[in-house]
N, C-alpha and C positions, 0 to 999 in steps of 0.2 A: 504493500500500500504506500509506504514512504518511498520517495525517489532516491533511496540509498540502498546499497547492498552491504551488509555487515558480514562479509565472507569470513568464515572461520570462527564466528562468534555465536552461531546459533546454538551450539552445544552448551554455552555458558548462560543462556537466558534465565535459567533457574537460580542463578547466583549473580545478583546485580553487581556486587563488589568485584567479583572476578571478571564479569562481562565488561565493566567500566575500565578496569586495569588493562585488559586486552585491547580495548578501544583506544586508549591513550597511546598505544604503540604505533598506531597508523600515522601519527603526526610527522614521522620521518619520511613518509611516502609522498609522492607527487600529489598535491592538492589535499594532503592529509588533514591540515588544519581546517580547511573549508568543510571537509567531511565531519570533523568533530564539532565545529560551530553549528552546522545544521542539525546534527544529532542533539546538541544541547537545546537548540530552539524547539525541536520536536518534544523532547522530554519536558521542557518548561510548559508547552501548551498542553501536554497530557496532564501535568500536575494541576494546571489551572482548570482544565475540564473536569478533573476528578473533584476538585474543591467545589466547583459549580454544582456538580451532581450531589455531592455529600451535604453541602450546607444550604443550597438554594433549590434543590430538587430539579435542576435543569440538566437535561441530557443533551450531549453534543455528539453529532455523527463523527466517527473516526476520520473521514475524509475532510471534514471541516477543521478538525484539529491539525491535520497535515497541511491544509491550505494556509491556515494562519501562521504556522511555523515557517513555511516557505516564503510567505509574504514578508514576515519580519526579517528573515535572513537576507532576502534580496534587498530590502530597504537598507539594512545595515551594511551589506556588501557594497551597494552603490554609494552610500555616504562615505565609506572608507576609501573607495576609488577616487571620489571627488576630492577628499581631504589630501590623499596622496598626490594627486595631480597639482593641487594648489601648493602643496609643500615643495614639490619639484620646481614649479614655476617660480616660487619665492626664492628658493635656493639658487636657481640659475640667474635670477635678476641680481641678487646680491653678488654672486660670483662675477657676473658681467661687469657690474659697477666697480668691484674691487680690481678686476683685471684692467679696466679702462683707467682707473686711478693709478694703478701700478705702472701702466704704460706711459702715462703722462709724466710720472715721476722720473722715469728712465729716458724719456724722449730727449734726443739731442738734435739741435738745429745745426745743420752743416752748410756753411756758406762756401760755394765753389766759384772762383772767378779766374778769368784769363787776362794776362797783361797786354798782349798784342796779337795781331793776326797778320803776320808777314810770312808768306809761304817760304818754307825751308828754314826759317829761323826759330829759335827757342821762343815759344809763346809765353812761358812763365805761368804757373798755376799756383794760386794761393787758396788754402783750405783752412777754415777756422770752425771750431765746434764750441757751442755753448748750450747750456741747459735752458729749461723753460723759465728760469729766474734770471736769464741774461748773464749768467756767470760763465766766463770763459773757461773751457776745459782743456782744449789742446789746439795747436795750430801747426801747420807744416807747409813746406813748399815742394812742388813737383816740377819736373821739366819734361817737355815733349815738343817735337817739331810741329810747327803750325802748318795747317793745310791751306791757309789763306782765306778760309771761310769761317766766319764768326760762329755760324751754327754748328759746323762740324767740330771746330775747336772746343766749343763748350760741351758738346756731347762727349767728346773724347776726354775732356777734363773730368766730367761727372763719372764716366766709366772708371777712370784711374782712381778717383776718390773712393768709389764704391769698393774697388779692390782693397784699398788701404783700410777702409773701415771694417771690411770683413775680416782681414788679418788681425785687426785689433780686438775682434770679438764683440763689437757693439751690435745690439739687436734692434733697437728702436730709434730710427733716424728719420729726419726730414731734410731732404736735399733742397737747398735754396740757390737759385740762379738769377742773375740780373737780366738774362736774355728771355724776354717774353715769348719769342718765336720758338726757342728750344723748349720752354715749358709747355707750350701748346702741342708741339710735336710729341712730347712724351705722354702728355695726358690723353691726347686724342689719337695717338699712333698714326699720325699723318706724315708722309714723307714723299719726296719727289725724285729720289734716286736710290740706287742700290747701296751706296756708301752709308746714307742715312739709315736705311733699313737694317744694315749690319750693326751699326751702333745701337739702334733701338732694341734689336734682338738681344744684344749683349747686356744692355742695361736692364732689360726685362728679366733675363736669367739671373743677373746679380741681385736684383731686388727680391726675387723669390727666396734667396738665401737668408733674408732677415725676417724677424718676426713682424716688424712693421717698417715699411719704407714708403714715404710719400714725397711729394714735390711741391714747392711753393716759390713765389717770386721774391727776389731781393729788391728793396727800394734803391733808387739811384743815389748812392752816397759813396764818393771815392775815398772817404776817410775810414771806411770799414777796414778791419784788420785783414780780411781776406783780399781786399783790393790792394792794400799796401804790400802784402806778401807776394801777390802776383807780379807786381812791378819789380819788387826786390829779386824775385826769382829770375827775371830776365837778365839781371846783372851778375848774379852769383853762379848760375848754372850754365 
């Protein structure tokens, strides 16, 4: 009659204590706890039906007892599922917020600038890193031959800077460039020749090696440390 099978327990029905002890052993099985919970609900409804008959003279059909037990169990099970989902959602929200806060704490703004664009000559690259509180962390100069193209030179400088940053083990970075055309090319993956496409593909591959890598524009200010370093790199390297 009940929607459960108490396999192996039928021979213990004459001894409720023994029957209950054997029932508790099923909790280690798949869906064993659900089996026990529904059994408890059925026993509770039987007890209530017995009291109604004993004290109120009210008889309850056995199927009605089972239906009430199943209804109570389903309502409880649904409420537990909703509570579990809410708990997961709240936990994920807190974790996401903590992760975002952690990333902001570790985020480094990397300014990358090129000193000149004279084909065949050293273009001079200045790189400066600072945190979100505008505190300078590190700075260095790099050298590479200029292609004569401001766009290609800046893409190459960014690529070299990414190599350097990866070697240093930094994971949360924002690359900042003064060249708006380069920024748009990276953001929208638009290019006009094969050389640009090669640089973009390399930059994309390098970015995937960081936990967070984004791009932004540097304001026009020649007194920035990265701008000074790029000019100095022309002379020193």
